[in-house]
PyMOL Python script that loads the backbone (N, CA, C, O; Angstrom):
from pymol import cmd

cmd.read_pdbstr("""\
ATOM      1  N   MET A   1       8.388  -3.724 -12.243  1.00  0.00           N
ATOM      2  CA  MET A   1       8.101  -3.196 -10.917  1.00  0.00           C
ATOM      3  C   MET A   1       7.165  -1.975 -11.020  1.00  0.00           C
ATOM      4  O   MET A   1       6.141  -1.920 -10.339  1.00  0.00           O
ATOM      5  N   ILE A   2       7.513  -1.021 -11.854  1.00  0.00           N
ATOM      6  CA  ILE A   2       6.686   0.177 -11.985  1.00  0.00           C
ATOM      7  C   ILE A   2       5.338  -0.195 -12.602  1.00  0.00           C
ATOM      8  O   ILE A   2       4.300   0.346 -12.220  1.00  0.00           O
ATOM      9  N   TRP A   3       5.366  -1.126 -13.560  1.00  0.00           N
ATOM     10  CA  TRP A   3       4.125  -1.562 -14.192  1.00  0.00           C
ATOM     11  C   TRP A   3       3.201  -2.192 -13.153  1.00  0.00           C
ATOM     12  O   TRP A   3       1.990  -1.974 -13.197  1.00  0.00           O
ATOM     13  N   SER A   4       3.750  -2.966 -12.223  1.00  0.00           N
ATOM     14  CA  SER A   4       2.943  -3.575 -11.156  1.00  0.00           C
ATOM     15  C   SER A   4       2.326  -2.515 -10.255  1.00  0.00           C
ATOM     16  O   SER A   4       1.180  -2.656  -9.830  1.00  0.00           O
ATOM     17  N   LEU A   5       3.068  -1.459  -9.962  1.00  0.00           N
ATOM     18  CA  LEU A   5       2.542  -0.374  -9.132  1.00  0.00           C
ATOM     19  C   LEU A   5       1.399   0.356  -9.847  1.00  0.00           C
ATOM     20  O   LEU A   5       0.399   0.721  -9.230  1.00  0.00           O
ATOM     21  N   ILE A   6       1.565   0.559 -11.148  1.00  0.00           N
ATOM     22  CA  ILE A   6       0.513   1.238 -11.919  1.00  0.00           C
ATOM     23  C   ILE A   6      -0.751   0.384 -11.960  1.00  0.00           C
ATOM     24  O   ILE A   6      -1.849   0.887 -11.723  1.00  0.00           O
ATOM     25  N   VAL A   7      -0.598  -0.906 -12.260  1.00  0.00           N
ATOM     26  CA  VAL A   7      -1.757  -1.801 -12.312  1.00  0.00           C
ATOM     27  C   VAL A   7      -2.386  -1.932 -10.921  1.00  0.00           C
ATOM     28  O   VAL A   7      -3.610  -1.967 -10.797  1.00  0.00           O
ATOM     29  N   GLY A   8      -1.559  -2.005  -9.877  1.00  0.00           N
ATOM     30  CA  GLY A   8      -2.077  -2.051  -8.511  1.00  0.00           C
ATOM     31  C   GLY A   8      -2.858  -0.797  -8.157  1.00  0.00           C
ATOM     32  O   GLY A   8      -3.882  -0.873  -7.479  1.00  0.00           O
ATOM     33  N   GLY A   9      -2.383   0.350  -8.609  1.00  0.00           N
ATOM     34  CA  GLY A   9      -3.107   1.600  -8.366  1.00  0.00           C
ATOM     35  C   GLY A   9      -4.450   1.634  -9.069  1.00  0.00           C
ATOM     36  O   GLY A   9      -5.434   2.116  -8.509  1.00  0.00           O
ATOM     37  N   VAL A  10      -4.497   1.129 -10.288  1.00  0.00           N
ATOM     38  CA  VAL A  10      -5.760   1.087 -11.026  1.00  0.00           C
ATOM     39  C   VAL A  10      -6.727   0.114 -10.357  1.00  0.00           C
ATOM     40  O   VAL A  10      -7.914   0.415 -10.222  1.00  0.00           O
ATOM     41  N   ILE A  11      -6.235  -1.036  -9.942  1.00  0.00           N
ATOM     42  CA  ILE A  11      -7.083  -2.015  -9.249  1.00  0.00           C
ATOM     43  C   ILE A  11      -7.612  -1.414  -7.945  1.00  0.00           C
ATOM     44  O   ILE A  11      -8.790  -1.575  -7.626  1.00  0.00           O
ATOM     45  N   GLY A  12      -6.759  -0.729  -7.194  1.00  0.00           N
ATOM     46  CA  GLY A  12      -7.196  -0.075  -5.959  1.00  0.00           C
ATOM     47  C   GLY A  12      -8.212   1.023  -6.210  1.00  0.00           C
ATOM     48  O   GLY A  12      -9.152   1.191  -5.433  1.00  0.00           O
ATOM     49  N   ALA A  13      -8.030   1.779  -7.298  1.00  0.00           N
ATOM     50  CA  ALA A  13      -8.985   2.836  -7.628  1.00  0.00           C
ATOM     51  C   ALA A  13     -10.344   2.256  -8.022  1.00  0.00           C
ATOM     52  O   ALA A  13     -11.387   2.799  -7.656  1.00  0.00           O
ATOM     53  N   VAL A  14     -10.324   1.164  -8.761  1.00  0.00           N
ATOM     54  CA  VAL A  14     -11.578   0.502  -9.139  1.00  0.00           C
ATOM     55  C   VAL A  14     -12.277  -0.033  -7.889  1.00  0.00           C
ATOM     56  O   VAL A  14     -13.492   0.106  -7.749  1.00  0.00           O
ATOM     57  N   ALA A  15     -11.522  -0.636  -6.990  1.00  0.00           N
ATOM     58  CA  ALA A  15     -12.103  -1.149  -5.745  1.00  0.00           C
ATOM     59  C   ALA A  15     -12.672  -0.014  -4.902  1.00  0.00           C
ATOM     60  O   ALA A  15     -13.739  -0.162  -4.305  1.00  0.00           O
ATOM     61  N   GLY A  16     -11.978   1.108  -4.846  1.00  0.00           N
ATOM     62  CA  GLY A  16     -12.489   2.270  -4.116  1.00  0.00           C
ATOM     63  C   GLY A  16     -13.760   2.818  -4.732  1.00  0.00           C
ATOM     64  O   GLY A  16     -14.662   3.257  -4.019  1.00  0.00           O
ATOM     65  N   ALA A  17     -13.835   2.795  -6.057  1.00  0.00           N
ATOM     66  CA  ALA A  17     -15.044   3.276  -6.729  1.00  0.00           C
ATOM     67  C   ALA A  17     -16.222   2.330  -6.497  1.00  0.00           C
ATOM     68  O   ALA A  17     -17.356   2.776  -6.329  1.00  0.00           O
ATOM     69  N   ILE A  18     -15.953   1.037  -6.490  1.00  0.00           N
ATOM     70  CA  ILE A  18     -17.024   0.058  -6.265  1.00  0.00           C
ATOM     71  C   ILE A  18     -17.569   0.174  -4.846  1.00  0.00           C
ATOM     72  O   ILE A  18     -18.778   0.075  -4.637  1.00  0.00           O
ATOM     73  N   THR A  19     -16.689   0.383  -3.872  1.00  0.00           N
ATOM     74  CA  THR A  19     -17.119   0.466  -2.474  1.00  0.00           C
ATOM     75  C   THR A  19     -17.475   1.879  -2.046  1.00  0.00           C
ATOM     76  O   THR A  19     -17.791   2.090  -0.876  1.00  0.00           O
ATOM     77  N   SER A  20     -17.437   2.846  -2.937  1.00  0.00           N
ATOM     78  CA  SER A  20     -17.714   4.259  -2.650  1.00  0.00           C
ATOM     79  C   SER A  20     -16.740   4.858  -1.643  1.00  0.00           C
ATOM     80  O   SER A  20     -17.094   5.796  -0.929  1.00  0.00           O
ATOM     81  N   LYS A  21     -15.529   4.337  -1.575  1.00  0.00           N
ATOM     82  CA  LYS A  21     -14.492   4.866  -0.689  1.00  0.00           C
ATOM     83  C   LYS A  21     -13.352   5.492  -1.480  1.00  0.00           C
ATOM     84  O   LYS A  21     -12.325   5.858  -0.909  1.00  0.00           O
ATOM     85  N   GLY A  22     -13.529   5.616  -2.788  1.00  0.00           N
ATOM     86  CA  GLY A  22     -12.467   6.126  -3.640  1.00  0.00           C
ATOM     87  C   GLY A  22     -12.087   7.562  -3.354  1.00  0.00           C
ATOM     88  O   GLY A  22     -10.926   7.935  -3.525  1.00  0.00           O
ATOM     89  N   ALA A  23     -13.033   8.377  -2.924  1.00  0.00           N
ATOM     90  CA  ALA A  23     -12.741   9.780  -2.658  1.00  0.00           C
ATOM     91  C   ALA A  23     -11.892   9.946  -1.406  1.00  0.00           C
ATOM     92  O   ALA A  23     -11.114  10.894  -1.306  1.00  0.00           O
ATOM     93  N   SER A  24     -12.034   9.042  -0.460  1.00  0.00           N
ATOM     94  CA  SER A  24     -11.290   9.181   0.796  1.00  0.00           C
ATOM     95  C   SER A  24      -9.933   8.494   0.750  1.00  0.00           C
ATOM     96  O   SER A  24      -9.136   8.647   1.676  1.00  0.00           O
ATOM     97  N   MET A  25      -9.654   7.737  -0.316  1.00  0.00           N
ATOM     98  CA  MET A  25      -8.370   7.053  -0.446  1.00  0.00           C
ATOM     99  C   MET A  25      -7.436   7.891  -1.306  1.00  0.00           C
ATOM    100  O   MET A  25      -7.859   8.483  -2.299  1.00  0.00           O
ATOM    101  N   GLY A  26      -6.181   7.938  -0.926  1.00  0.00           N
ATOM    102  CA  GLY A  26      -5.194   8.639  -1.726  1.00  0.00           C
ATOM    103  C   GLY A  26      -4.535   7.707  -2.726  1.00  0.00           C
ATOM    104  O   GLY A  26      -4.902   6.537  -2.839  1.00  0.00           O
ATOM    105  N   ILE A  27      -3.566   8.232  -3.446  1.00  0.00           N
ATOM    106  CA  ILE A  27      -2.872   7.449  -4.464  1.00  0.00           C
ATOM    107  C   ILE A  27      -2.109   6.290  -3.828  1.00  0.00           C
ATOM    108  O   ILE A  27      -2.157   5.165  -4.325  1.00  0.00           O
ATOM    109  N   ILE A  28      -1.413   6.560  -2.741  1.00  0.00           N
ATOM    110  CA  ILE A  28      -0.633   5.507  -2.073  1.00  0.00           C
ATOM    111  C   ILE A  28      -1.561   4.423  -1.545  1.00  0.00           C
ATOM    112  O   ILE A  28      -1.257   3.236  -1.663  1.00  0.00           O
ATOM    113  N   ALA A  29      -2.687   4.817  -0.965  1.00  0.00           N
ATOM    114  CA  ALA A  29      -3.643   3.844  -0.446  1.00  0.00           C
ATOM    115  C   ALA A  29      -4.239   3.012  -1.577  1.00  0.00           C
ATOM    116  O   ALA A  29      -4.491   1.820  -1.395  1.00  0.00           O
ATOM    117  N   ASN A  30      -4.467   3.615  -2.736  1.00  0.00           N
ATOM    118  CA  ASN A  30      -4.965   2.865  -3.888  1.00  0.00           C
ATOM    119  C   ASN A  30      -3.964   1.810  -4.334  1.00  0.00           C
ATOM    120  O   ASN A  30      -4.337   0.670  -4.615  1.00  0.00           O
ATOM    121  N   VAL A  31      -2.694   2.191  -4.399  1.00  0.00           N
ATOM    122  CA  VAL A  31      -1.657   1.245  -4.815  1.00  0.00           C
ATOM    123  C   VAL A  31      -1.541   0.105  -3.805  1.00  0.00           C
ATOM    124  O   VAL A  31      -1.483  -1.063  -4.188  1.00  0.00           O
ATOM    125  N   VAL A  32      -1.509   0.441  -2.522  1.00  0.00           N
ATOM    126  CA  VAL A  32      -1.398  -0.589  -1.483  1.00  0.00           C
ATOM    127  C   VAL A  32      -2.623  -1.503  -1.505  1.00  0.00           C
ATOM    128  O   VAL A  32      -2.484  -2.725  -1.442  1.00  0.00           O
ATOM    129  N   ALA A  33      -3.815  -0.923  -1.592  1.00  0.00           N
ATOM    130  CA  ALA A  33      -5.043  -1.729  -1.646  1.00  0.00           C
ATOM    131  C   ALA A  33      -5.049  -2.610  -2.888  1.00  0.00           C
ATOM    132  O   ALA A  33      -5.489  -3.758  -2.825  1.00  0.00           O
ATOM    133  N   GLY A  34      -4.572  -2.099  -4.003  1.00  0.00           N
ATOM    134  CA  GLY A  34      -4.526  -2.887  -5.230  1.00  0.00           C
ATOM    135  C   GLY A  34      -3.554  -4.042  -5.154  1.00  0.00           C
ATOM    136  O   GLY A  34      -3.874  -5.153  -5.576  1.00  0.00           O
ATOM    137  N   LEU A  35      -2.370  -3.793  -4.620  1.00  0.00           N
ATOM    138  CA  LEU A  35      -1.362  -4.854  -4.533  1.00  0.00           C
ATOM    139  C   LEU A  35      -1.749  -5.920  -3.514  1.00  0.00           C
ATOM    140  O   LEU A  35      -1.663  -7.114  -3.800  1.00  0.00           O
ATOM    141  N   ILE A  36      -2.173  -5.496  -2.328  1.00  0.00           N
ATOM    142  CA  ILE A  36      -2.583  -6.466  -1.306  1.00  0.00           C
ATOM    143  C   ILE A  36      -3.873  -7.161  -1.731  1.00  0.00           C
ATOM    144  O   ILE A  36      -4.031  -8.363  -1.514  1.00  0.00           O
ATOM    145  N   GLY A  37      -4.788  -6.417  -2.329  1.00  0.00           N
ATOM    146  CA  GLY A  37      -6.021  -7.005  -2.821  1.00  0.00           C
ATOM    147  C   GLY A  37      -5.768  -8.013  -3.938  1.00  0.00           C
ATOM    148  O   GLY A  37      -6.456  -9.031  -4.015  1.00  0.00           O
ATOM    149  N   ALA A  38      -4.796  -7.746  -4.799  1.00  0.00           N
ATOM    150  CA  ALA A  38      -4.447  -8.695  -5.853  1.00  0.00           C
ATOM    151  C   ALA A  38      -3.917  -9.982  -5.251  1.00  0.00           C
ATOM    152  O   ALA A  38      -4.279 -11.074  -5.688  1.00  0.00           O
ATOM    153  N   TRP A  39      -3.068  -9.858  -4.258  1.00  0.00           N
ATOM    154  CA  TRP A  39      -2.543 -11.048  -3.591  1.00  0.00           C
ATOM    155  C   TRP A  39      -3.674 -11.818  -2.911  1.00  0.00           C
ATOM    156  O   TRP A  39      -3.765 -13.039  -3.041  1.00  0.00           O
ATOM    157  N   LEU A  40      -4.530 -11.106  -2.191  1.00  0.00           N
ATOM    158  CA  LEU A  40      -5.642 -11.734  -1.481  1.00  0.00           C
ATOM    159  C   LEU A  40      -6.616 -12.406  -2.459  1.00  0.00           C
ATOM    160  O   LEU A  40      -7.014 -13.552  -2.252  1.00  0.00           O
ATOM    161  N   GLY A  41      -6.989 -11.703  -3.501  1.00  0.00           N
ATOM    162  CA  GLY A  41      -7.930 -12.243  -4.473  1.00  0.00           C
ATOM    163  C   GLY A  41      -7.394 -13.468  -5.186  1.00  0.00           C
ATOM    164  O   GLY A  41      -8.132 -14.428  -5.408  1.00  0.00           O
ATOM    165  N   GLN A  42      -6.121 -13.447  -5.548  1.00  0.00           N
ATOM    166  CA  GLN A  42      -5.547 -14.594  -6.227  1.00  0.00           C
ATOM    167  C   GLN A  42      -5.351 -15.765  -5.272  1.00  0.00           C
ATOM    168  O   GLN A  42      -5.412 -16.921  -5.689  1.00  0.00           O
ATOM    169  N   ALA A  43      -5.116 -15.478  -3.997  1.00  0.00           N
ATOM    170  CA  ALA A  43      -4.996 -16.555  -3.017  1.00  0.00           C
ATOM    171  C   ALA A  43      -6.354 -17.213  -2.769  1.00  0.00           C
ATOM    172  O   ALA A  43      -6.431 -18.429  -2.592  1.00  0.00           O
ATOM    173  N   LEU A  44      -7.418 -16.419  -2.757  1.00  0.00           N
ATOM    174  CA  LEU A  44      -8.753 -16.958  -2.487  1.00  0.00           C
ATOM    175  C   LEU A  44      -9.422 -17.556  -3.725  1.00  0.00           C
ATOM    176  O   LEU A  44     -10.058 -18.607  -3.639  1.00  0.00           O
ATOM    177  N   PHE A  45      -9.283 -16.896  -4.865  1.00  0.00           N
ATOM    178  CA  PHE A  45     -10.058 -17.263  -6.048  1.00  0.00           C
ATOM    179  C   PHE A  45      -9.240 -17.829  -7.202  1.00  0.00           C
ATOM    180  O   PHE A  45      -9.820 -18.245  -8.205  1.00  0.00           O
ATOM    181  N   GLY A  46      -7.939 -17.858  -7.097  1.00  0.00           N
ATOM    182  CA  GLY A  46      -7.101 -18.389  -8.167  1.00  0.00           C
ATOM    183  C   GLY A  46      -6.726 -17.329  -9.184  1.00  0.00           C
ATOM    184  O   GLY A  46      -6.971 -16.139  -8.985  1.00  0.00           O
ATOM    185  N   THR A  47      -6.133 -17.776 -10.267  1.00  0.00           N
ATOM    186  CA  THR A  47      -5.630 -16.849 -11.286  1.00  0.00           C
ATOM    187  C   THR A  47      -6.347 -17.073 -12.613  1.00  0.00           C
ATOM    188  O   THR A  47      -5.716 -17.413 -13.613  1.00  0.00           O
ATOM    189  N   TRP A  48      -7.646 -16.885 -12.621  1.00  0.00           N
ATOM    190  CA  TRP A  48      -8.424 -17.037 -13.841  1.00  0.00           C
ATOM    191  C   TRP A  48      -8.718 -15.662 -14.436  1.00  0.00           C
ATOM    192  O   TRP A  48      -8.621 -14.642 -13.754  1.00  0.00           O
ATOM    193  N   GLY A  49      -9.067 -15.654 -15.682  1.00  0.00           N
ATOM    194  CA  GLY A  49      -9.393 -14.404 -16.353  1.00  0.00           C
ATOM    195  C   GLY A  49      -8.157 -13.739 -16.928  1.00  0.00           C
ATOM    196  O   GLY A  49      -7.055 -14.282 -16.851  1.00  0.00           O
ATOM    197  N   PRO A  50      -8.343 -12.565 -17.501  1.00  0.00           N
ATOM    198  CA  PRO A  50      -7.211 -11.869 -18.113  1.00  0.00           C
ATOM    199  C   PRO A  50      -6.200 -11.425 -17.057  1.00  0.00           C
ATOM    200  O   PRO A  50      -6.567 -11.085 -15.932  1.00  0.00           O
ATOM    201  N   ALA A  51      -4.926 -11.436 -17.436  1.00  0.00           N
ATOM    202  CA  ALA A  51      -3.858 -11.055 -16.516  1.00  0.00           C
ATOM    203  C   ALA A  51      -3.079  -9.878 -17.088  1.00  0.00           C
ATOM    204  O   ALA A  51      -2.897  -9.754 -18.300  1.00  0.00           O
ATOM    205  N   LEU A  52      -2.625  -9.019 -16.183  1.00  0.00           N
ATOM    206  CA  LEU A  52      -1.828  -7.865 -16.568  1.00  0.00           C
ATOM    207  C   LEU A  52      -0.790  -7.652 -15.483  1.00  0.00           C
ATOM    208  O   LEU A  52      -1.137  -7.563 -14.306  1.00  0.00           O
ATOM    209  N   ALA A  53       0.468  -7.570 -15.856  1.00  0.00           N
ATOM    210  CA  ALA A  53       1.583  -7.386 -14.927  1.00  0.00           C
ATOM    211  C   ALA A  53       1.630  -8.497 -13.881  1.00  0.00           C
ATOM    212  O   ALA A  53       1.974  -8.254 -12.724  1.00  0.00           O
ATOM    213  N   GLY A  54       1.286  -9.706 -14.289  1.00  0.00           N
ATOM    214  CA  GLY A  54       1.333 -10.843 -13.382  1.00  0.00           C
ATOM    215  C   GLY A  54       0.158 -10.930 -12.424  1.00  0.00           C
ATOM    216  O   GLY A  54       0.171 -11.759 -11.513  1.00  0.00           O
ATOM    217  N   MET A  55      -0.856 -10.096 -12.607  1.00  0.00           N
ATOM    218  CA  MET A  55      -2.031 -10.096 -11.735  1.00  0.00           C
ATOM    219  C   MET A  55      -3.259 -10.449 -12.554  1.00  0.00           C
ATOM    220  O   MET A  55      -3.526  -9.834 -13.587  1.00  0.00           O
ATOM    221  N   ALA A  56      -4.005 -11.443 -12.089  1.00  0.00           N
ATOM    222  CA  ALA A  56      -5.277 -11.764 -12.730  1.00  0.00           C
ATOM    223  C   ALA A  56      -6.268 -10.666 -12.344  1.00  0.00           C
ATOM    224  O   ALA A  56      -6.522 -10.448 -11.160  1.00  0.00           O
ATOM    225  N   ILE A  57      -6.815  -9.989 -13.316  1.00  0.00           N
ATOM    226  CA  ILE A  57      -7.580  -8.761 -13.084  1.00  0.00           C
ATOM    227  C   ILE A  57      -8.837  -8.988 -12.251  1.00  0.00           C
ATOM    228  O   ILE A  57      -9.041  -8.297 -11.253  1.00  0.00           O
ATOM    229  N   VAL A  58      -9.680  -9.935 -12.637  1.00  0.00           N
ATOM    230  CA  VAL A  58     -10.970 -10.108 -11.954  1.00  0.00           C
ATOM    231  C   VAL A  58     -10.793 -10.553 -10.501  1.00  0.00           C
ATOM    232  O   VAL A  58     -11.384  -9.933  -9.616  1.00  0.00           O
ATOM    233  N   PRO A  59     -10.002 -11.604 -10.209  1.00  0.00           N
ATOM    234  CA  PRO A  59      -9.804 -11.957  -8.795  1.00  0.00           C
ATOM    235  C   PRO A  59      -9.115 -10.847  -7.999  1.00  0.00           C
ATOM    236  O   PRO A  59      -9.372 -10.686  -6.806  1.00  0.00           O
ATOM    237  N   SER A  60      -8.247 -10.089  -8.654  1.00  0.00           N
ATOM    238  CA  SER A  60      -7.554  -8.998  -7.970  1.00  0.00           C
ATOM    239  C   SER A  60      -8.526  -7.897  -7.568  1.00  0.00           C
ATOM    240  O   SER A  60      -8.432  -7.360  -6.464  1.00  0.00           O
ATOM    241  N   ILE A  61      -9.449  -7.559  -8.445  1.00  0.00           N
ATOM    242  CA  ILE A  61     -10.443  -6.534  -8.114  1.00  0.00           C
ATOM    243  C   ILE A  61     -11.358  -7.018  -6.996  1.00  0.00           C
ATOM    244  O   ILE A  61     -11.684  -6.260  -6.083  1.00  0.00           O
ATOM    245  N   ILE A  62     -11.773  -8.281  -7.068  1.00  0.00           N
ATOM    246  CA  ILE A  62     -12.622  -8.832  -6.004  1.00  0.00           C
ATOM    247  C   ILE A  62     -11.878  -8.817  -4.670  1.00  0.00           C
ATOM    248  O   ILE A  62     -12.453  -8.447  -3.646  1.00  0.00           O
ATOM    249  N   GLY A  63     -10.617  -9.210  -4.671  1.00  0.00           N
ATOM    250  CA  GLY A  63      -9.818  -9.184  -3.442  1.00  0.00           C
ATOM    251  C   GLY A  63      -9.629  -7.775  -2.907  1.00  0.00           C
ATOM    252  O   GLY A  63      -9.672  -7.562  -1.696  1.00  0.00           O
ATOM    253  N   ALA A  64      -9.418  -6.811  -3.797  1.00  0.00           N
ATOM    254  CA  ALA A  64      -9.248  -5.422  -3.367  1.00  0.00           C
ATOM    255  C   ALA A  64     -10.554  -4.858  -2.806  1.00  0.00           C
ATOM    256  O   ALA A  64     -10.530  -4.087  -1.846  1.00  0.00           O
ATOM    257  N   VAL A  65     -11.688  -5.231  -3.389  1.00  0.00           N
ATOM    258  CA  VAL A  65     -12.983  -4.788  -2.859  1.00  0.00           C
ATOM    259  C   VAL A  65     -13.179  -5.352  -1.452  1.00  0.00           C
ATOM    260  O   VAL A  65     -13.608  -4.633  -0.549  1.00  0.00           O
ATOM    261  N   ILE A  66     -12.869  -6.618  -1.265  1.00  0.00           N
ATOM    262  CA  ILE A  66     -12.974  -7.234   0.066  1.00  0.00           C
ATOM    263  C   ILE A  66     -12.065  -6.510   1.046  1.00  0.00           C
ATOM    264  O   ILE A  66     -12.481  -6.194   2.160  1.00  0.00           O
ATOM    265  N   LEU A  67     -10.827  -6.245   0.639  1.00  0.00           N
ATOM    266  CA  LEU A  67      -9.873  -5.566   1.518  1.00  0.00           C
ATOM    267  C   LEU A  67     -10.346  -4.164   1.892  1.00  0.00           C
ATOM    268  O   LEU A  67     -10.307  -3.795   3.065  1.00  0.00           O
ATOM    269  N   VAL A  68     -10.786  -3.389   0.923  1.00  0.00           N
ATOM    270  CA  VAL A  68     -11.246  -2.021   1.191  1.00  0.00           C
ATOM    271  C   VAL A  68     -12.479  -2.036   2.090  1.00  0.00           C
ATOM    272  O   VAL A  68     -12.599  -1.202   2.988  1.00  0.00           O
ATOM    273  N   ALA A  69     -13.386  -2.966   1.862  1.00  0.00           N
ATOM    274  CA  ALA A  69     -14.596  -3.057   2.687  1.00  0.00           C
ATOM    275  C   ALA A  69     -14.252  -3.424   4.126  1.00  0.00           C
ATOM    276  O   ALA A  69     -14.811  -2.847   5.059  1.00  0.00           O
ATOM    277  N   VAL A  70     -13.345  -4.370   4.318  1.00  0.00           N
ATOM    278  CA  VAL A  70     -12.970  -4.783   5.674  1.00  0.00           C
ATOM    279  C   VAL A  70     -12.227  -3.664   6.392  1.00  0.00           C
ATOM    280  O   VAL A  70     -12.505  -3.389   7.559  1.00  0.00           O
ATOM    281  N   VAL A  71     -11.295  -3.021   5.719  1.00  0.00           N
ATOM    282  CA  VAL A  71     -10.532  -1.939   6.357  1.00  0.00           C
ATOM    283  C   VAL A  71     -11.445  -0.762   6.689  1.00  0.00           C
ATOM    284  O   VAL A  71     -11.322  -0.173   7.763  1.00  0.00           O
ATOM    285  N   SER A  72     -12.354  -0.414   5.790  1.00  0.00           N
ATOM    286  CA  SER A  72     -13.257   0.704   6.077  1.00  0.00           C
ATOM    287  C   SER A  72     -14.224   0.348   7.196  1.00  0.00           C
ATOM    288  O   SER A  72     -14.627   1.228   7.956  1.00  0.00           O
ATOM    289  N   PHE A  73     -14.607  -0.915   7.316  1.00  0.00           N
ATOM    290  CA  PHE A  73     -15.468  -1.335   8.422  1.00  0.00           C
ATOM    291  C   PHE A  73     -14.712  -1.278   9.750  1.00  0.00           C
ATOM    292  O   PHE A  73     -15.257  -0.829  10.759  1.00  0.00           O
ATOM    293  N   LEU A  74     -13.468  -1.730   9.748  1.00  0.00           N
ATOM    294  CA  LEU A  74     -12.677  -1.752  10.988  1.00  0.00           C
ATOM    295  C   LEU A  74     -12.339  -0.351  11.487  1.00  0.00           C
ATOM    296  O   LEU A  74     -12.390  -0.083  12.688  1.00  0.00           O
ATOM    297  N   PHE A  75     -11.999   0.533  10.567  1.00  0.00           N
ATOM    298  CA  PHE A  75     -11.607   1.870  10.970  1.00  0.00           C
ATOM    299  C   PHE A  75     -12.778   2.848  10.965  1.00  0.00           C
ATOM    300  O   PHE A  75     -12.662   3.943  11.515  1.00  0.00           O
ATOM    301  N   GLY A  76     -13.894   2.477  10.361  1.00  0.00           N
ATOM    302  CA  GLY A  76     -15.145   3.220  10.421  1.00  0.00           C
ATOM    303  C   GLY A  76     -15.080   4.671  10.003  1.00  0.00           C
ATOM    304  O   GLY A  76     -15.698   5.530  10.633  1.00  0.00           O
ATOM    305  N   ARG A  77     -14.346   4.951   8.955  1.00  0.00           N
ATOM    306  CA  ARG A  77     -14.266   6.330   8.481  1.00  0.00           C
ATOM    307  C   ARG A  77     -15.357   6.574   7.468  1.00  0.00           C
ATOM    308  O   ARG A  77     -15.223   6.180   6.309  1.00  0.00           O
ATOM    309  N   ASN A  78     -16.417   7.205   7.872  1.00  0.00           N
ATOM    310  CA  ASN A  78     -17.508   7.541   6.959  1.00  0.00           C
ATOM    311  C   ASN A  78     -17.421   9.016   6.601  1.00  0.00           C
ATOM    312  O   ASN A  78     -17.362   9.880   7.476  1.00  0.00           O
ATOM    313  N   ARG A  79     -17.414   9.290   5.303  1.00  0.00           N
ATOM    314  CA  ARG A  79     -17.373  10.682   4.853  1.00  0.00           C
ATOM    315  C   ARG A  79     -18.555  10.977   4.020  1.00  0.00           C
ATOM    316  O   ARG A  79     -18.709  12.100   3.541  1.00  0.00           O
TER     317      ARG A  79
END
""", "prot")
cmd.dss("prot")
cmd.show_as("cartoon", "prot")
cmd.util.cbc("prot")
cmd.orient("prot")
């Protein structure tokens, strides 16, 4: 459980860095974006590539990037 939260936080932080929204996201938002993004990415793209804590890394990062981009577009917080 804790390992999944740590990996989810790292995935969320990577997604925030890719979308340039990492500075405006907190630790909790990174974890949530990583976990939901991992679920979304694996649902859309499958479970290929290396896996860590039950999450396929590459599809999870792609899903988290999509999630962060959509949420930032909907809420329009530009900093």
